[in-house]
C-alpha positions, 0 to 999 in steps of 0.5 A, spaced: 601 064 570 594 062 569 593 063 576 596 069 576 591 072 570 585 070 574 586 074 580 588 080 576 582 079 571 578 078 577 580 084 581 579 088 575 571 086 575 571 087 583 573 095 581 569 096 575 563 093 579 564 097 585 566 103 581 559 103 577 556 101 583 558 107 587 556 112 582 549 109 582 549 110 590 552 116 590 547 120 586 541 120 592 546 124 595 551 128 591 550 135 588 554 137 581 555 143 576 553 143 569 555 148 564 555 148 556 559 143 554 567 147 554 569 145 562 571 137 559 574 140 552 581 139 549 585 143 555 579 145 559 578 137 561 579 135 568 584 129 570 589 130 564 595 125 563 602 128 564 609 125 562 616 127 563 617 124 556 617 128 549 613 128 543 608 123 547 602 121 542 595 120 545 590 116 542 584 114 545 575 113 545 572 112 551 564 112 553 562 115 559 555 115 563 552 122 565 547 122 570 543 128 573 538 130 577 534 138 576 530 141 582 524 140 578 525 132 578 527 132 571 532 126 570 538 127 565 542 121 562 547 122 557 552 116 553 558 120 551 562 117 545 568 120 545 574 119 541 582 123 542 586 122 536 594 125 535 595 129 529 602 131 530 606 131 537 604 136 539 597 137 535 591 132 538 583 134 535 577 131 540 570 129 537 565 128 543 557 126 540 552 125 546 546 121 546 541 124 551 535 121 555 530 126 560 524 125 564 520 129 568 514 132 569 512 135 563 515 131 558 520 124 556 525 127 551 531 124 548 535 125 542 543 127 539 545 132 543 550 138 541 556 136 537 564 138 540 569 139 536 576 142 539 584 142 536 589 142 542 596 144 541 601 143 545 605 149 547 611 148 552 613 142 554 618 141 559 620 135 564 616 138 569 610 141 566 607 143 560 602 148 557 596 147 552 591 151 548 585 149 546 581 152 540 574 148 538 566 149 536 560 146 539 555 145 533 547 143 535 544 138 532 536 140 533 532 148 535 532 147 541 524 147 541 522 139 542 515 139 544 510 135 548 503 131 546 499 137 545 505 141 541 507 146 547 513 148 547 518 145 553 523 148 558 530 148 556 531 142 561 527 138 557 532 140 550 538 135 548 541 140 544 542 148 546 540 150 539 547 155 539 553 155 534 558 156 539 566 158 539 570 155 545 578 157 547 582 155 553 589 154 556 592 150 561 598 148 565 600 141 567 605 138 571 605 132 575 601 133 581 597 140 578 592 142 573 590 150 572 586 152 566 581 157 564 577 158 558 571 161 554 565 159 549 561 164 546 554 163 543 553 166 536 544 166 535 539 165 539 535 159 541 529 158 538 525 155 543 518 158 545 517 155 552 512 161 555 508 160 560 502 163 557 501 157 553 500 153 558 495 156 562 489 151 560 494 145 561 493 139 567 500 142 569 499 148 568 502 149 575 508 144 574 510 149 568 510 155 571 516 153 575 521 153 570 524 160 567 521 163 560 525 162 554 522 164 549 527 166 544 533 165 549 539 168 548 544 166 552 550 169 556 558 168 554 561 164 560 568 163 563 571 158 566 577 157 571 580 150 573 584 148 579 585 141 581 590 137 584 592 130 583 595 124 587 599 118 582 600 112 583 601 106 578 594 103 578 590 108 582 590 116 581 585 121 585 583 128 583 581 133 587 579 141 585 574 147 584 571 149 578 568 156 577 563 158 572 561 165 570 556 168 566 558 174 564 552 177 563 544 176 564 541 172 559 535 175 555 529 173 552 523 176 548 518 177 553 511 174 552 508 180 555 510 186 551 514 182 545 521 186 547 528 184 549 528 183 556 534 180 561 533 175 565 535 177 573 539 173 577 542 169 571 548 172 571 554 170 576 558 164 578 557 156 579 561 153 583 563 147 584 568 142 589 570 136 584 572 130 586 575 124 581 578 117 581 581 113 576 583 105 576 588 103 570 586 096 568 593 097 564 597 101 560 592 102 555 584 101 559 582 105 565 576 107 569 574 114 570 569 117 575 568 124 578 563 127 582 561 133 584 558 138 589 555 145 588 558 150 593 555 157 590 549 157 584 546 161 580 538 163 582 536 162 575 538 159 569 533 159 563 538 155 559 537 149 563 544 147 565 542 146 572 543 140 576 542 138 584 547 133 582 552 130 577 556 124 577 560 121 571 563 114 569 568 113 564 571 107 560 577 109 556 581 105 551 588 108 549 592 105 543 
């Protein structure tokens, strides 16, 4: 028994190290998507568990490391704490809290990210499939107007919060092999970000600053997401592959630094499509390690909200109880 325990421990440790270093190495060549957060909330999240047993209760806590790189060479690293608690056989609550570090050519910033809250209800549960719905919100933790050491407003790419109160709703269909989900996220207020090119004209980094899109008093458009995913599940392993289109329904708006009028940002409307592949290794019935990699297949040309990444990789440790 002792030898078996040691062997299993060493195997689990090897898998843990392999998956961790794989996500670090893969960041040098992969691409991915970024969104305002609703793609990983409740019924919209990837790699959802499915069981033929009725009245199953799920509770879990997890820690995720998120790594991203923008086209401006900004590096984003987030650590996301998440808790899922079953309120009843059909209701589940979720809370997510990230802490984000941003390093880039204009500045280094860090801080608590937006708080995500959601309630998910199992609408229909059959032995072969189930239908879930989610209602949630995102709460800003700051005004998204961090400044550099000379008091110049930084672009949205450097902000740890989106600075908006958002409402989120979604629905998903799940069976043993497939997941189909749809969701919508709508912001209710303008962002108090004050980044504009003119303010940087006397700064040594003015040429770099001028590469970022202006985001002065940004009004972010509504997003709609779709998710289609195929899963293969085994006793210890699970693999999933999918596609994730996100549609910006209307163009973002800013206050023009030249005229003071509200203007639309050209090419900020439309679709961003990503292909996703993920894997899960179950150490036991209680704990698992998840890896998710994404490749952007189509992107919006302009992203004044800073939600654009050249790659995104995540690795998550989850404990169920």
